[in-house]
C-alpha positions in Angstrom: 25.8 -18.0 -31.5 24.1 -21.1 -30.4 26.0 -21.0 -27.1 24.8 -17.5 -26.5 21.3 -18.5 -27.3 21.5 -21.2 -24.5 23.6 -19.2 -22.1 21.4 -16.1 -21.8 18.2 -17.9 -20.7 20.3 -20.0 -18.3 21.8 -16.8 -16.7 18.4 -15.2 -16.5 17.0 -18.4 -14.8 19.9 -18.4 -12.4 19.4 -14.8 -11.5 15.6 -15.3 -10.9 16.4 -18.4 -8.7 18.7 -16.3 -6.5 16.3 -13.4 -6.2 13.3 -15.7 -5.4 15.4 -17.8 -3.0 16.4 -14.7 -1.1 12.8 -13.6 -0.9 11.5 -16.9 0.4 14.1 -16.9 3.2 12.8 -13.6 4.7 10.5 -13.7 7.8 7.3 -11.8 6.8 6.8 -10.8 10.5 10.0 -8.8 10.3 9.0 -6.1 7.9 10.9 -2.8 8.1 8.6 0.1 8.9 9.3 3.6 7.8 8.1 4.7 11.2 11.1 3.0 13.0 13.1 5.8 14.7 10.3 8.4 14.3 7.9 9.7 16.9 4.6 7.9 17.2 1.9 9.4 15.0 -0.4 11.9 16.6 -3.9 10.6 17.6 -6.8 11.2 19.8 -9.0 8.2 20.6 -11.5 7.1 23.2 -10.6 4.4 25.7 -12.3 1.1 25.2 -14.0 1.2 28.6 -15.5 4.7 28.2 -15.5 7.9 26.2 -12.5 9.6 27.8 -10.1 10.7 25.0 -6.4 10.0 25.1 -3.5 10.9 22.9 0.1 9.9 22.0 1.1 11.4 25.4 0.4 7.9 26.8 3.8 6.9 25.5 5.9 9.7 27.0 8.0 8.9 30.0 8.0 5.1 29.9 9.0 2.3 27.6 5.8 0.8 26.2 4.4 -2.0 24.0 1.6 -0.9 21.6 -0.4 -4.0 20.6 -3.0 -3.8 17.8 -5.7 -6.4 18.4 -9.3 -7.4 17.7 -11.8 -9.8 19.1 -12.4 -11.3 15.6 -8.7 -12.0 15.2 -7.7 -15.7 15.5 -4.0 -14.9 15.7 -4.7 -12.5 18.6 -6.0 -15.4 20.6 -2.7 -17.2 20.1 -0.7 -14.3 21.5 -3.1 -13.2 24.3 -1.7 -15.5 26.9 1.8 -14.1 26.3 0.5 -10.5 26.7 -1.2 -11.5 29.9 2.0 -13.0 31.2 4.0 -10.0 30.1 1.6 -7.6 31.8 2.4 -9.2 35.2 6.1 -8.2 35.0 7.1 -5.1 37.0 7.2 -1.9 34.9 5.5 -3.5 31.9 3.3 -0.9 30.1 1.1 -2.3 27.4 -1.3 -0.1 25.4 -3.8 -1.8 23.2 -5.3 -0.6 20.0 -8.7 -2.3 19.4 -8.8 -2.3 15.6 -12.0 -2.3 13.6 -14.0 -4.1 16.3 -17.4 -3.7 18.0 -17.1 -2.2 21.5 -19.2 -4.9 23.2 -17.3 -7.7 21.5 -13.9 -6.3 22.5 -15.0 -5.7 26.1 -16.4 -9.2 26.4 -13.2 -10.6 24.9 -11.0 -8.9 27.5 -13.4 -9.9 30.3 -13.2 -13.6 29.3 -9.5 -13.8 28.5 -8.0 -11.3 30.8 -6.9 -7.7 30.2 -3.2 -7.2 29.8 -3.5 -3.6 28.8 -2.8 -0.5 30.9 -5.2 1.1 28.5 -6.9 0.0 25.3 -8.0 2.5 22.7 -10.9 2.2 20.2 -10.0 2.5 16.5 -13.2 1.3 15.0 -12.8 2.9 11.6 -9.1 1.9 11.3 -7.8 5.5 10.6 -5.2 5.5 13.4 -4.1 2.0 12.4 -3.5 3.4 8.9 -1.3 6.2 10.3 0.7 3.6 12.2 1.2 1.5 9.0 -0.8 -1.4 10.3 -1.0 -4.3 7.8 -3.4 -6.4 9.9 -3.8 -7.7 13.4 -2.0 -8.5 15.6 0.9 -6.2 15.4 3.1 -5.0 18.2 5.3 -1.9 18.4 8.0 -1.0 20.9 8.0 2.6 21.9 10.8 4.2 23.9 10.2 6.7 26.8 10.5 9.7 24.4 7.6 8.4 22.3 9.8 7.1 19.4 9.0 3.8 17.7 11.9 1.4 18.1 10.6 -1.9 16.7 7.6 -3.4 15.0 6.4 -7.0 14.9 3.8 -8.2 12.5 1.8 -11.3 13.5 1.4 -12.8 16.9 4.0 -12.6 19.6 5.8 -15.9 20.4 7.8 -16.9 23.4 10.9 -17.3 21.2 10.5 -13.7 19.9 9.8 -12.4 23.4 12.8 -14.1 24.9 15.3 -13.5 22.1 14.3 -10.1 20.8 11.6 -8.3 22.7 12.9 -8.6 26.3 16.5 -7.6 25.5 15.3 -4.6 23.6 13.0 -3.5 26.4 15.8 -3.9 28.9 18.1 -1.8 26.7 15.5 0.9 26.3 14.8 1.0 30.1 18.5 1.3 30.8 18.9 4.3 28.5 18.5 7.7 30.2 
C-alpha cells in the first residue's frame, strides 16, 4: 500500500513532465489555423491610399502573401526589410492588411520605410482580422491562385523561415496549374 502511495504521485509527475516538455518544444509561430485549406474569408475594405473598395478577389489568379501589419507594431519593423526585399522579386504579390491603425500613421510608416505591398487594405476596427483568425501583428498568410489559404505564420518573418519554408511553398504553388 505504501508503494502505491508513492508510485501514483510519481507517475502523475512523470506524465505532467512529458506533457509540459512537449508543449515547451513547440514553436508558437507555427500555430495551425482552421482556415488552412479553406477559401479566404469574404471581405470588402478600402485601400489604405484612398477610399476605393476591394474584396477577396484580389487573391484570385495569382499566388499571394497576405501580411497583417501596423505602424505601432515593433515586430513589424523587424520584418519590414524582408518584405521590401521579397517585393522586388519577379511575380511576388504581397497584399497588406493595416490592422487597427490610424491612416496617417500607416501612410507615413510606408513612406518612410518603403512600401512592399501591391495593395494595402485598411482594417481599423479589426473585424476582418477577426474573420482571418488574427492573433496579433504581424501575421502572414500564403494564398494560392484559387484564393485558398495554404499557410499561416504568426510573428515576424525571418530569413530562415523565408528560405527554408516560404520560398519553397511559393515555388510549389506557382508550379501547380
